[in-house]
C-alpha positions in Angstrom: 59.6 39.8 33.1 62.2 39.9 36.6 61.5 36.5 38.5 63.1 35.7 41.8 66.6 34.3 40.7 67.3 36.0 37.4 70.7 38.3 37.4 71.1 41.5 35.8 74.5 43.6 35.7 75.4 47.5 34.6 78.9 47.1 33.2 79.4 50.5 33.3 78.4 51.4 37.0 80.1 47.9 38.1 76.3 46.5 39.8 75.3 43.1 39.7 71.5 42.7 41.1 70.3 39.2 42.2 66.0 39.6 42.6 65.1 37.9 45.5 61.1 38.7 45.8 59.6 40.6 42.4 56.8 42.9 42.1 54.7 39.7 40.4 55.4 37.6 43.5 54.6 40.3 46.3 51.6 41.8 44.5 53.0 45.2 43.8 53.7 45.2 47.7 57.9 45.5 46.8 60.7 44.3 45.2 63.6 42.8 46.7 67.3 42.1 45.8 71.0 41.5 46.5 73.1 44.0 44.9 76.8 43.9 44.5 79.0 46.9 43.8 82.2 46.4 42.4 85.0 48.6 43.7 84.5 51.6 42.3 81.0 51.2 41.1 78.3 53.6 41.6 74.5 54.2 41.2 73.8 56.1 37.7 73.2 59.6 39.8 71.1 61.2 42.5 67.9 60.6 42.2 64.1 60.5 44.2 61.9 58.1 44.1 58.6 60.1 44.6 56.3 57.4 46.3 59.2 54.8 47.1 61.0 54.4 50.3 64.2 52.4 49.7 65.9 50.1 52.6 69.4 49.1 52.2 71.2 46.7 54.3 74.8 46.2 54.3 76.1 43.0 54.2 79.9 43.0 53.4 82.0 46.1 52.5 81.7 49.4 52.6 78.9 51.8 51.0 79.3 55.4 51.3 75.9 57.2 50.7 74.6 60.4 50.3 71.2 60.9 51.3 69.0 63.9 52.0 72.3 66.1 52.2 73.4 63.8 54.8 77.2 61.5 53.6 77.2 58.3 55.6 79.9 55.4 55.4 77.7 52.3 56.4 79.6 48.8 57.2 78.2 45.0 57.3 75.5 44.7 59.5 74.2 48.7 59.3 71.2 49.7 57.1 69.6 53.0 55.9 65.8 53.2 54.8 65.7 55.9 52.6 62.2 57.3 52.6 60.4 58.5 49.4 61.3 61.9 47.9 64.9 61.9 49.4 67.5 62.6 47.3 70.1 60.4 47.0 73.3 58.3 45.7 75.8 55.3 46.5 79.1 54.2 45.5 81.7 51.9 46.4 85.1 53.6 47.5 86.4 50.4 49.2 88.8 48.1 47.5 86.5 44.8 48.0 83.0 44.4 46.8 80.1 46.1 48.6 77.2 43.6 48.9 73.6 44.9 50.2 70.1 44.0 50.5 67.4 46.5 49.0 63.8 46.6 49.4 62.0 49.0 47.2 58.4 49.8 48.6 56.3 49.5 46.4 57.7 48.2 43.7 55.4 50.0 40.8 57.7 49.7 37.4 61.0 50.0 39.1 62.0 46.7 38.0 61.3 47.3 34.4 63.5 50.7 34.7 66.2 48.6 35.8 65.8 46.3 33.0 66.0 49.4 30.6 68.7 50.8 31.8 70.8 48.1 32.4 70.0 46.9 29.1 71.3 49.9 27.8 74.7 49.7 28.9 75.5 46.1 28.7 74.9 47.3 24.7 77.4 49.8 24.6 74.1 52.8 24.9 74.7 54.5 27.7 77.4 57.3 28.6 80.5 56.3 31.2 78.1 57.6 33.8 75.4 55.2 32.9 73.2 57.4 31.1 71.5 56.8 27.5 71.6 59.4 25.0 69.5 62.6 26.1 66.1 61.6 24.1 66.3 58.3 24.9 66.5 59.3 28.2 63.5 61.8 28.3 61.5 58.6 26.8 62.1 56.6 29.6 61.8 59.4 32.0 58.6 60.3 31.1 57.3 56.3 31.4 59.0 56.1 34.3 58.0 59.3 36.1 56.6 58.0 38.9 59.4 55.6 39.7 62.5 57.7 39.4 63.0 61.6 39.4 66.0 64.2 38.9 66.0 65.6 42.7 65.9 69.4 43.2 63.6 70.2 40.5 60.0 70.7 41.1 57.6 67.8 39.4 55.8 70.3 37.4 59.0 71.7 36.3 60.4 68.5 35.1 57.3 67.7 33.3 57.4 70.4 31.0 61.4 69.7 30.1 60.7 66.2 29.6 57.4 66.4 27.4 59.3 67.9 24.3 62.2 65.4 24.6 60.0 62.3 25.1 58.1 63.2 22.0 61.3 64.1 19.7 62.4 60.5 21.0 59.4 58.8 20.3 59.6 60.1 16.8 63.5 58.8 16.9 61.4 55.5 17.7 63.0 55.2 21.0 60.6 53.2 23.6 60.5 53.7 27.4 61.2 50.4 27.2 64.5 49.2 25.8 63.8 45.7 24.1 67.5 45.4 22.8 66.4 45.8 18.9 68.1 49.3 17.9 65.8 52.0 16.0 68.7 52.9 14.1 69.2 48.9 12.7 65.6 49.2 12.2 65.8 52.1 10.1 68.6 50.9 8.3 67.4 47.6 6.9 64.0 49.3 5.7 65.9 51.4 3.5 
C-alpha cells in the first residue's frame, strides 16, 4: 500500500512519482503526487479515466499534453484539468526534467494500478512502450476498468474484448496486482 512520501519509478517511461497524499489518507477523495519525467519520458499511452478528474500543475520544465483532441504545451505555473472521460496523454520533449503536481479525484484504485504497472516495468516485464504482455494486460485492465480504459472504443466493446483475454491470463496465473512473484518461476519450481 502506498503511503505519503513513497517514491516509485517507471524506468521504461522515465516517470518518477512521489506521493504527497494518498487514498487512505483522504478517505478515497484523491491521490496527490509530484511526477518527474525525464527528457524523452512519457505516459505509457493515450487513456481515459472514466470516473476521475486529473489536475496537472506544472512546477518546472515543459509538458506536451494531448487532451480531448487538443495539443498543448504547458510551462511552469500553468495547469490543466483533464475531466473524467477525456482521452489524454503527456510527454517531455524538453532537455530538462519535467516536474508537475497531480491530483486524481476520486482516488479509486489508481494507486494500485500504478504500483502494478511500475513494478512490472522495474522488473523488465513490459515492452519499450511500458505495456505488459497482452494476457497480463487483459487481467489488469479487467480489474482496473473503472480507473483507466482505452479511448474511443465504447465501454461495452472493451469489456467484451478484455473478458476472454483476462480469463486466459488468469489461467496463466497472472493476477491484477503485480506482487513481484513471477507465475513462470512458480511453475518452474513446482515441476
